[in-house]
C-alpha positions, 0 to 999 in steps of 0.5 A, a space after each residue: 523240432 517245432 517247425 511244424 508247430 510253429 508253421 501251424 501256429 503262426 498261420 493262426 495267430 496270422 489269421 486273427 490279426 486280420 480281425 479288427 476286432 475279437 470275437 468269441 466265434 473267431 476266437 474258437 477258430 484259432 482255438 480249433 486250429 491249435 488244438 489240431 496243431 498240438 495233437 499233430 505235434 503229438 501232444 497228450 490229449 488231456 494236457 491239449 483240452 485242458 490248454 485249450 479251456 484255459 486260453 479260451 477261459 483268457 482270451 474271451 476276457 476283458 483283456 482281450 477285447 478291451 486290447 488295441 492288439 487283440 491279436 497278439 495280446 491272443 499270442 500273450 495268452 497263448 505264451 503265458 499257458 505254453 509256459 504253465 504248461 512246462 513248467 513256468 520256470 526251469 528247475 535247476 539241477 540240486 548243486 548242494 548236499 555233502 559231498 560226493 553228490 550222486 546224480 543217477 541218471 536213468 531209461 532204457 536203452 537207445 535213448 543215449 544215457 551213455 553220452 547224456 552221462 559224459 554230457 553232464 559230466 561236461 556241463 558241470 565240470 565248466 560250472 566249477 565241479 569235480 564230475 566223477 563217471 560211474 559205468 554201472 549198466 554191466 548187462 553191456 560191456 560196449 556201455 563200458 567201453 564207451 562211457 571211459 572213451 566219452 570221459 578220456 573225452 572231457 577229460 573227466 575219471 572214469 571207475 574201472 568197472 568189473 562187468 562181473 560186478 553187480 550193480 549195486 556194488 560196483 556204485 558202492 565202490 565208486 564212492 571211495 573211487 570218487 573221495 580219492 580222486 577228490 571228485 565231488 560228483 557221482 554220475 551213476 550211468 546205470 542199465 537200460 532196456 529194451 521195455 520196463 521190466 520188473 527186474 530192472 526197476 528191483 535194481 535200481 531201486 536197490 542202488 537208489 536205496 543204498 547211494 541216497 541219490 539228489 537226483 534220479 534223471 529220466 534221460 528219454 527220447 524224444 523222437 518217441 512222442 508219447 512213449 516217453 511220457 508213457 516211461 518216464 511215467 513208470 519210472 517215476 512211479 518206481 523210483 521217484 523221479 527229479 528231473 527228465 532229460 530230453 534228447 534229440 532235439 534237434 532231430 524232427 520229432 513232433 515236439 510233444 513230450 516236451 510240451 506233456 511230460 511235465 503236465 503229465 507225469 510231474 516231474 520237470 525238464 531239466 536237460 535238453 539233448 541238442 545234437 552229437 557233441 559232447 557239450 550239445 546239453 542245454 538247460 531247461 528254460 519253458 520261457 525259452 523253449 514257448 519263445 521258440 515254438 512261437 516264433 519270437 526266437 531265443 536271444 537268451 539262449 544265443 548269447 550264452 551259446 555267443 558267452 561260452 564259445 566268443 573269446 572277448 579278448 579276441 572279439 575285442 582287438 577283432 572291433 578295433 581292427 574292423 574300426 580301422 578296416 585291416 580285417 583280415 582273411 586270417 581273423 575271418 577263418 579263426 570268427 567261422 571257428 569260433 562262431 561254429 562253436 556254438 553249433 549249426 549256422 541253421 539253430 544260431 538263426 532259428 534262436 533269432 526273432 523272426 526270423 520263423 516268418 522268413 520262409 527262406 531261412 534255410 537257405 539264409 545259413 551257409 551250407 556247413 561243406 562250405 564252411 570247409 570249404 572255407 577253411 580249407 582254401 585259408 588253410 591252404 594260404 600263406 601267412 603272408 597271403 593270409 595277412 594281405 589278400 591283394 597281393 594273391 594273383 592267378 600263379 597263386 591261386 591255383 596253388 591254393 586251389 590244388 592245395 586245399 582240394 578246390 578250384 581257383 573258382 572256389 578262390 575266386 568266390 572267396 575273395 570277392 566275397 571277403 573284399 564285399 566283407 570288408 566294405 560294408 565293414 568299412 560302412 558299419 563303423 563309418 555310421 557307427 555301431 546302431 545304424 550300421 547293424 541296421 543296415 547290415 539287418 536290412 541287406 538281410 531282408 530283417 
């Protein structure tokens, strides 16, 4: 989402580094570029004005003029002010209170409210909670069926909503069902409209007054830019929002909503929807997002994704195999599957510090189709072939290619790359973890 903004800021800071000493003039020039970059990213005009004023005030002070590396200090100031703008620290969901905790999901049609409700249920389930989903959008029977289907996918009970019932009555009745199911969180997927209207707000107010939710979360489409901020203002004025979930962050939105919404509406962003899969919901951390915007990576989020996706025992067993040069094609396939659980390879690369400086970063991540092709080739092999690739002769290669719907050339390429990987792992094992990792990164151009 922030690719264009990141590129513009990187160019601006690069020019600053060319100056041996910072002056008010070159700081003013840099801030002009930062201002344009933020406006192009669809950040609210008043927010940009205040942001630039605050950065200038700090940048022309003694802390920069006496700095050994003044350009880096300016980057730090921009980073700090971005964090302040987006809320300094992330505000977590309220997880304490009378059971069941009630989370009310609100928003306009098309923002991804129903899917986000299921994503939130899965997120809470991973935290040890027992969520209960409630389809309360009776104007769209398809939304009721959709939530039931999603509930099955995440293995979470869903209230059997009758489309003929009043939404307030549905929400009240769901409390008893949640108690019988021994669930401690109630997630209400309320109705939406194509635009904000009085009838919608009256219905939502009635639900809130009767159920007293711990959280009233607005699900907003980040692709709509400043419109998402305007929608948040309208809902907040009527309902008193406790948080925002920005969806479709993985798309080509310019990012203005994420940067502006806290400053304009004074409501924290609590989650980011980063993909279509039901586990693609990230807790919002202002400092981590500021790191991504400024090309510093997001190692903490990467570690969290890895800890969820990668089995620790399997990883340790694999490390021993690598050290003994016993890494097989079966191990290779298992690793590919675990890495894919972390999300797209492109999104993983963006979390690495300095990755944004690599002009060919997009070309570094293998195509998803290529990953599937590799899995198909390995899946077409016998157990013996996966355990010992050296027995794969010409006739076996033809059979594997035919069984996987690929060509012999594809099979040969995989085997060649696998042998090279084995050699590299063997060298890394001999050099030790630190030197080995350094060699691997140097080979990748870092």
